[in-house]
C-alpha positions as CSV (number, residue, x, y, z in Angstrom):
1,M,-13.0,11.2,-0.6
2,K,-14.0,9.2,-3.5
3,K,-14.1,12.1,-5.8
4,F,-10.6,13.1,-4.7
5,E,-9.4,9.6,-5.5
6,Q,-11.0,9.7,-8.9
7,I,-9.2,12.8,-10.3
8,S,-6.1,12.5,-12.3
9,L,-2.9,12.0,-10.5
10,R,-1.4,15.0,-12.2
11,L,-4.0,17.3,-11.0
12,R,-3.8,15.8,-7.6
13,L,-0.1,16.3,-7.4
14,A,-0.4,19.8,-8.8
15,L,-3.0,20.7,-6.1
16,M,-1.0,19.3,-3.2
17,F,2.0,21.1,-4.6
18,A,0.0,24.5,-4.7
19,A,-1.2,23.7,-1.1
20,V,2.3,23.2,0.2
21,S,3.3,26.3,-1.6
22,A,0.4,28.2,-0.2
23,I,1.4,27.2,3.4
24,L,5.1,28.0,2.9
25,F,4.4,31.3,1.1
26,G,1.9,32.2,3.9
27,A,4.3,31.4,6.8
28,M,7.0,33.4,4.9
29,G,4.8,36.4,4.3
30,F,3.5,36.3,7.9
31,Y,7.2,36.1,9.2
32,V,8.3,39.0,7.0
33,Y,5.3,41.1,7.9
34,D,5.8,40.6,11.6
35,A,9.6,41.3,11.4
36,L,8.8,44.6,9.5
37,K,6.1,45.6,12.0
38,T,8.4,44.8,14.9
39,E,11.3,46.6,13.3
40,L,9.3,49.8,12.7
41,K,8.0,49.7,16.3
42,Q,11.5,49.3,17.6
43,R,12.9,52.2,15.6
44,D,10.0,54.4,16.6
45,D,10.6,53.6,20.2
46,E,14.3,54.3,19.9
47,A,13.6,57.6,18.1
48,L,11.2,58.6,20.9
49,I,13.6,57.7,23.7
50,A,16.3,59.6,21.8
51,R,13.9,62.6,21.5
52,I,13.0,62.3,25.1
53,E,16.6,62.6,26.0
54,R,17.2,65.5,23.8
55,M,14.2,67.3,25.2
56,R,15.4,66.5,28.7
57,I,18.7,68.3,27.9
58,L,17.0,71.3,26.0
59,S,14.2,71.8,28.5
60,G,16.8,72.5,31.2
61,D,17.4,75.9,29.3
62,P,14.5,78.2,30.3
63,E,15.3,80.4,27.3
64,Y,14.7,77.4,25.0
65,V,11.5,76.5,26.6
66,E,10.2,80.1,26.4
67,T,11.4,80.2,22.8
68,L,9.7,77.0,22.0
69,R,6.5,78.2,23.7
70,Q,6.4,81.4,21.7
71,H,7.4,79.5,18.4
72,P,6.1,75.9,18.5
73,H,6.4,75.4,14.8
74,L,10.1,75.4,15.3
75,Y,9.8,71.9,16.9
76,A,7.8,70.7,13.9
77,H,10.3,72.1,11.4
78,T,13.2,70.6,13.4
79,L,11.6,66.9,13.1
80,G,10.7,67.4,9.5
81,N,7.0,66.2,9.5
82,K,3.6,67.1,11.0
83,E,3.0,63.9,12.9
84,N,5.0,64.7,15.9
85,I,3.4,65.6,19.3
86,L,4.9,67.5,22.2
87,W,3.7,68.7,25.5
88,I,5.7,70.4,28.1
89,I,4.0,71.0,31.6
90,N,5.4,72.6,34.7
91,D,5.0,71.2,38.2
92,R,2.0,73.4,38.8
93,G,0.2,71.8,35.8
94,E,0.5,74.8,33.6
95,L,0.9,73.8,29.9
96,L,4.0,75.6,28.7
97,V,4.3,74.0,25.2
98,E,1.9,72.1,23.0
99,I,2.5,70.9,19.5
100,N,-0.6,68.9,18.7
101,P,-1.5,68.8,14.9
102,T,-4.4,66.6,15.3
103,D,-5.8,68.1,18.6
104,M,-5.3,64.7,20.4
105,Q,-6.4,64.6,24.0
106,R,-3.5,64.8,26.3
107,P,-2.8,61.7,28.2
108,A,-2.7,61.5,32.0
109,F,0.7,60.9,33.8
110,P,1.2,57.7,35.7
111,A,1.0,57.9,39.5
112,D,4.4,56.7,40.1
113,G,6.0,59.2,37.7
114,S,8.4,56.7,36.1
115,P,9.6,57.4,32.5
116,M,8.0,55.0,30.0
117,L,6.7,54.3,26.5
118,F,2.9,53.8,26.0
119,N,0.3,53.8,23.3
120,N,-2.4,56.3,23.1
121,T,-5.8,54.8,24.2
122,G,-7.8,57.4,22.5
123,P,-9.3,57.5,18.9
124,E,-6.0,58.7,17.5
125,A,-3.4,56.0,17.1
126,A,0.0,57.4,18.4
127,R,3.0,56.1,20.2
128,L,4.1,58.3,23.2
129,A,6.9,58.7,25.6
130,W,7.3,60.9,28.6
131,A,9.9,61.9,31.4
132,H,10.4,64.3,34.3
133,V,13.1,67.0,33.7
134,V,14.7,68.8,36.7
135,C,15.7,72.4,35.9
136,P,16.4,75.5,37.8
137,P,12.9,76.9,37.6
138,G,11.3,73.5,38.8
139,I,10.2,70.1,37.4
140,L,9.0,70.0,33.9
141,H,6.9,67.0,32.5
142,V,7.8,66.3,28.9
143,I,5.4,64.2,26.6
144,T,6.5,63.5,23.1
145,G,5.0,61.1,20.5
146,T,4.5,60.2,16.9
147,L,1.1,59.6,15.1
148,L,0.9,56.0,13.7
149,N,-1.4,56.7,10.8
150,S,1.5,56.6,8.3
151,R,2.8,53.4,9.7
152,I,-0.7,51.8,9.8
153,Q,-1.3,52.8,6.2
154,M,2.1,51.5,5.2
155,L,1.6,48.1,6.9
156,A,-1.8,47.9,5.4
157,A,-0.4,48.5,1.8
158,Y,2.3,45.9,2.7
159,R,-0.2,43.3,3.7
160,T,-2.2,43.9,0.3
161,N,1.2,43.5,-1.6
162,L,2.0,40.3,0.4
163,A,-1.5,39.0,-0.3
164,L,-1.2,39.6,-3.9
165,A,2.3,38.1,-4.0
166,W,1.1,35.1,-2.1
167,L,-1.9,34.6,-4.6
168,V,0.4,34.9,-7.6
169,G,2.9,32.6,-6.0
170,V,0.4,30.0,-5.5
171,L,-1.0,30.2,-8.9
172,L,2.5,30.0,-10.4
173,A,3.2,27.0,-8.1
174,F,0.0,25.2,-9.3
175,A,0.9,26.0,-13.0
176,M,4.6,24.9,-12.6
177,G,3.6,21.9,-10.5
178,W,1.3,20.8,-13.3
179,E,4.0,21.0,-15.9
180,V,6.5,19.5,-13.7
181,V,4.3,16.5,-12.9
182,R,3.3,16.1,-16.5
183,R,7.0,15.8,-17.5
184,G,7.7,13.6,-14.3
185,L,4.8,11.3,-15.4
186,L,6.0,10.7,-18.8
187,P,7.9,7.5,-17.9
188,L,4.7,6.2,-16.3
189,R,2.7,7.0,-19.6
190,R,5.4,5.2,-21.6
191,L,5.1,2.2,-19.3
192,S,1.3,2.2,-19.7
193,L,1.7,2.3,-23.4
194,Q,4.0,-0.6,-23.3
195,A,1.8,-2.7,-21.2
196,A,-1.2,-1.9,-23.4
197,A,0.7,-3.3,-26.4
198,I,0.7,-6.8,-24.7
199,H,-2.1,-8.9,-25.8
200,P,-2.7,-12.8,-25.4
201,Q,-0.7,-13.4,-28.6
202,Q,2.2,-11.7,-27.3
203,L,2.4,-12.7,-23.5
204,G,6.1,-13.4,-24.0
205,L,6.8,-9.6,-24.2
206,R,8.4,-8.0,-21.1
207,L,8.6,-4.4,-20.0
208,D,12.1,-2.9,-20.0
209,A,12.9,-2.1,-16.4
210,Q,16.4,-0.8,-16.9
211,R,14.9,2.1,-18.9
212,Q,12.5,3.1,-16.2
213,P,13.3,5.6,-13.3
214,Q,14.2,3.9,-10.0
215,E,10.8,4.5,-8.5
216,L,9.1,2.6,-11.4
217,Q,11.7,-0.3,-11.5
218,G,9.8,-2.1,-8.7
219,L,6.5,-1.7,-10.5
220,T,8.1,-2.8,-13.8
221,C,9.5,-5.9,-12.2
222,A,6.2,-6.7,-10.5
223,L,4.3,-6.3,-13.8
224,N,6.9,-8.5,-15.5
225,L,6.3,-11.2,-12.8
226,M,2.5,-10.9,-13.3
227,L,3.0,-11.3,-17.1
228,A,5.2,-14.4,-16.4
229,R,2.4,-15.8,-14.3
230,L,-0.2,-15.0,-16.9
231,E,2.0,-16.6,-19.5
232,E,2.4,-19.6,-17.6
233,G,-1.3,-19.8,-16.7
234,Y,-2.3,-19.2,-20.3
235,S,0.2,-21.9,-21.5
236,R,-1.3,-24.4,-18.7
237,L,-4.8,-23.6,-19.9
238,S,-3.8,-24.2,-23.5
239,R,-2.1,-27.5,-22.5
240,F,-5.2,-28.3,-20.3
241,S,-7.6,-27.8,-23.3
242,E,-5.5,-30.0,-25.5
243,D,-5.1,-32.7,-23.0
244,L,-8.9,-32.6,-22.1
245,A,-9.7,-32.9,-25.8
246,H,-7.3,-35.8,-26.1
247,E,-8.6,-37.6,-23.0
248,M,-12.3,-37.1,-24.0
249,R,-11.5,-38.2,-27.6
250,T,-10.1,-41.6,-26.6
251,P,-13.3,-42.9,-24.9
252,L,-15.6,-41.3,-27.4
253,N,-13.7,-42.9,-30.3
254,N,-13.7,-46.3,-28.5
255,L,-17.5,-46.0,-28.0
256,M,-18.2,-44.8,-31.6
257,G,-15.9,-47.7,-33.0
258,Q,-17.7,-50.3,-30.9
259,N,-21.2,-49.0,-32.1
260,Q,-20.0,-49.0,-35.8
261,Q,-18.8,-52.6,-35.4
262,A,-22.0,-53.6,-33.7
263,L,-24.2,-52.0,-36.4
264,N,-22.3,-53.5,-39.3
265,Q,-23.4,-57.1,-38.8
266,P,-25.8,-59.0,-36.5
267,R,-24.2,-60.3,-33.3
268,S,-25.2,-62.8,-30.5
269,V,-26.5,-61.9,-27.3
270,E,-23.2,-62.6,-25.5
271,D,-21.4,-60.4,-27.9
272,Y,-23.9,-57.5,-27.1
273,E,-23.4,-58.1,-23.5
274,N,-19.6,-57.9,-23.8
275,L,-20.1,-54.9,-25.8
276,L,-22.2,-53.3,-23.1
277,V,-19.6,-54.3,-20.4
278,S,-16.9,-52.5,-22.5
279,K,-19.0,-49.4,-23.0
280,Q,-19.7,-49.4,-19.3
281,E,-16.0,-49.2,-18.6
282,E,-15.7,-46.2,-20.9
283,Y,-18.6,-44.6,-19.4
284,E,-17.2,-45.0,-16.0
285,R,-13.8,-43.6,-17.2
286,L,-15.7,-40.5,-18.5
287,A,-17.7,-40.2,-15.2
288,R,-14.5,-40.3,-13.1
289,M,-12.8,-37.7,-15.4
290,I,-15.9,-35.3,-15.2
291,D,-16.1,-35.8,-11.5
292,N,-12.4,-35.1,-10.9
293,M,-12.7,-31.9,-13.2
294,L,-15.5,-30.8,-11.2
295,F,-13.7,-31.2,-8.0
296,L,-10.7,-29.2,-9.3
297,A,-12.9,-26.5,-10.5
298,R,-14.7,-26.2,-7.1
299,A,-11.3,-26.4,-5.2
300,E,-10.1,-23.3,-7.0
301,K,-13.0,-21.2,-5.9
302,P,-12.5,-19.0,-2.8
303,E,-15.8,-20.0,-1.4
304,A,-14.8,-23.7,-1.2
305,M,-15.2,-24.5,2.5
306,L,-13.2,-26.9,4.5
307,Q,-14.7,-29.1,7.3
308,L,-11.7,-29.0,9.5
309,K,-11.5,-31.2,12.6
310,S,-8.9,-33.1,14.6
311,L,-8.0,-36.4,13.1
312,D,-6.1,-39.5,14.3
313,L,-3.5,-40.1,11.4
314,A,-3.1,-43.9,12.3
315,H,-6.8,-44.3,12.1
316,L,-7.2,-42.5,8.9
317,T,-4.3,-44.0,7.0
318,G,-5.3,-47.4,8.3
319,R,-8.7,-47.0,6.6
320,V,-7.0,-46.0,3.4
321,C,-4.5,-48.8,3.5
322,D,-7.3,-51.4,4.2
323,Y,-9.2,-50.1,1.2
324,F,-6.2,-50.7,-1.1
325,E,-5.3,-54.2,0.4
326,G,-7.1,-55.9,-2.6
327,M,-5.2,-53.9,-5.3
328,A,-1.9,-54.7,-3.4
329,D,-2.6,-58.4,-3.3
330,E,-3.3,-58.4,-7.1
331,R,0.1,-56.8,-7.7
332,D,1.9,-58.9,-5.3
333,M,2.6,-55.9,-3.0
334,Q,2.1,-55.1,0.7
335,M,0.8,-52.1,2.6
336,R,2.7,-50.7,5.6
337,N,1.0,-48.2,7.9
338,L,3.5,-46.1,10.1
339,A,1.6,-43.0,10.4
340,Q,0.9,-41.5,13.8
341,G,0.0,-38.4,15.6
342,G,-2.9,-35.9,15.3
343,L,-3.8,-33.3,12.4
344,I,-6.3,-30.7,11.9
345,A,-7.7,-31.2,8.4
346,D,-10.7,-32.2,6.3
347,S,-10.9,-36.0,6.8
348,A,-12.6,-36.7,3.4
349,L,-10.4,-34.5,1.3
350,L,-7.2,-35.9,3.1
351,A,-8.2,-39.4,2.6
352,R,-8.9,-38.5,-1.1
353,A,-5.5,-37.1,-1.6
354,M,-3.7,-40.1,0.2
355,A,-5.8,-42.5,-1.8
356,N,-4.5,-40.8,-5.1
357,L,-0.9,-41.2,-3.9
358,V,-1.4,-44.7,-2.8
359,S,-3.2,-45.7,-6.0
360,N,-0.1,-44.2,-7.9
361,A,2.4,-46.0,-5.6
362,L,0.8,-49.4,-6.2
363,R,0.4,-48.8,-9.9
364,Y,4.0,-47.9,-10.5
365,G,5.7,-49.7,-7.7
366,A,7.8,-53.0,-8.3
367,A,6.1,-56.3,-7.7
368,G,6.9,-57.8,-4.4
369,S,7.8,-54.5,-2.8
370,V,6.2,-52.6,0.1
371,V,4.2,-49.3,-0.1
372,T,4.8,-47.3,3.2
373,V,2.6,-44.6,4.6
374,S,4.4,-42.8,7.4
375,S,4.4,-39.3,9.2
376,Q,7.0,-37.1,10.6
377,V,6.7,-33.9,12.8
378,H,9.3,-31.2,12.3
379,A,10.0,-27.6,12.6
380,L,8.0,-26.8,9.5
381,G,4.9,-28.8,10.5
382,L,4.0,-32.3,9.7
383,D,4.7,-34.5,6.7
384,I,2.7,-37.5,5.5
385,E,4.9,-39.7,3.2
386,V,3.8,-42.3,0.7
387,S,6.9,-44.2,-0.6
388,N,7.3,-47.3,-2.9
389,H,10.0,-49.1,-4.7
390,G,10.4,-49.1,-8.4
391,E,11.7,-47.2,-11.3
392,P,12.5,-43.5,-10.6
393,I,10.8,-40.7,-12.0
394,A,12.9,-38.9,-14.8
395,A,14.0,-35.4,-13.8
396,E,12.3,-33.9,-16.9
397,H,8.9,-35.0,-15.7
398,L,9.2,-33.6,-12.1
399,P,8.2,-29.9,-12.9
400,R,5.0,-31.0,-14.6
401,L,4.2,-34.0,-12.6
402,F,1.3,-32.1,-10.8
403,D,-0.3,-30.7,-14.1
404,R,-3.7,-31.9,-15.0
405,F,-3.8,-34.9,-17.5
406,Y,0.0,-35.1,-17.4
407,R,1.3,-38.7,-17.6
408,C,5.0,-39.6,-17.6
409,D,4.1,-42.4,-20.0
410,P,0.7,-42.0,-21.7
411,A,1.0,-45.6,-23.1
412,R,0.7,-47.0,-19.4
413,A,-2.7,-45.4,-19.0
414,Q,-4.9,-48.1,-17.5
415,P,-8.8,-48.3,-17.2
416,G,-8.9,-47.8,-13.5
417,D,-6.6,-44.7,-13.2
418,S,-7.7,-41.1,-12.6
419,G,-7.1,-40.0,-16.2
420,G,-4.0,-38.0,-15.1
421,L,-5.8,-35.9,-12.6
422,G,-4.8,-37.7,-9.3
423,L,-1.7,-35.7,-8.5
424,A,-3.4,-32.4,-9.6
425,I,-6.3,-33.3,-7.1
426,A,-3.8,-33.9,-4.4
427,Q,-2.1,-30.7,-5.0
428,S,-5.5,-28.7,-4.9
429,I,-6.4,-30.4,-1.7
430,M,-3.1,-29.3,-0.1
431,H,-3.4,-25.8,-1.4
432,M,-6.9,-25.7,0.3
433,H,-5.2,-26.8,3.5
434,K,-2.5,-24.0,2.9
435,G,0.0,-26.8,2.6
436,Q,2.0,-28.3,-0.3
437,V,2.7,-31.6,-1.9
438,L,6.3,-32.5,-2.8
439,V,8.0,-35.4,-4.7
440,D,11.5,-36.9,-4.1
441,S,12.4,-39.6,-6.7
442,Q,15.7,-41.6,-6.1
443,P,17.0,-44.6,-8.0
444,K,15.5,-47.1,-5.6
445,E,12.5,-45.2,-3.9
446,T,10.0,-42.6,-4.8
447,R,8.4,-40.5,-2.0
448,F,5.3,-38.3,-2.2
449,I,5.0,-35.9,0.7
450,L,1.9,-34.1,1.9
451,R,3.3,-31.1,4.0
452,F,1.0,-29.4,6.5
453,G,2.0,-26.3,8.4
454,P,2.7,-26.1,12.1
455,E,-0.7,-24.7,12.8
456,S,-2.3,-27.9,11.7
457,V,-0.4,-30.2,14.2
458,T,-2.5,-31.2,17.1
459,Q,-2.7,-34.0,19.6
460,V,-4.5,-37.3,18.9
461,P,-8.1,-36.9,19.6
462,A,-9.6,-39.1,22.3
463,A,-11.5,-42.1,21.2
């Protein structure tokens, strides 16, 4: 099976075309041969029946029977060939006339004496017919027949010719199928050449679906969609590399600048302590960035396994809100937990995604406002919403909001932030749960939504 799958498509189609032609030609040849054989048999039977009727009439004349017995060659001359057989026997069993060019053994009469057609069972192949004739001298038994040697030889020659015609037809079908398939696959070859011309520096090129046959338009559109995804992924990878270089360069430049200042002139112990504290912040920033990048890399691997279990949303969101109470107090904001219900998810990953959303809500929310965590069950599943009041997110930022290292305002980066990876991590966590993260930013309120499918909704686990 593997060897058949590895051969060229042209050869495979040509072989299948030849196989179908062989079946069709064989069926047609068998039908024609059988029709010819049946027609010959029917004609011979009709000729024998007509001959029996003629002999029935002629045998009623005693003079004709006597003439035929004295001159049997007259019957052969009358029929025009030497493959005819005739026996005329009286009711006493005496053989009156015998025309038997091959000395074939005379067949026995049936017991019931009814006229019939039958085949000779002896070594000589012949088709025979017989009948009783009532004439003035008495009852005569007439048997006439035809040797089948010429018919058998003709049918054998016809079979040979049909076999040769079948073989030639199959070979021609294979050759013509090979050429037809070659011409038919030319658009596919042109498509492959066009696809081979695309390389990373020309990912913007697209295949022309309008110039392709209808059968290849679906494949061309699918390839164009794949190229669009590759181009988008390649662009995101390029932006990720640039953003990563920028994010890594900032703390490294800060560390090198601080070291250069410290080495230029002697400083007091307190200055060195402050310098170490400042370096520690940069180290922590780098550590968080590396940890987040490792998490994103592991989350994209198929072998990343979730530890799913039934969760109480009220309890989980309560723990997240309690963790951020200090940060909310510092910003003169409040936390409100309205989430309830049950959910099947990984508690640690879900808590991390919610923590990133709550951290963003506190960071960008208006002072004196309330950050609300709520849940809602609907036909599409279950939503966990984190909403805050503050400046809306501009529409041009929404498509790239979940890209890695993307910030709406890079100047607002703070030492404790996630380095532009918080929302990307939340999106990866939702993809692992086969869900999605959405954003809805209105003039007075911004909502981030973690949407789980209906298969994740469950009852609240018992305490």
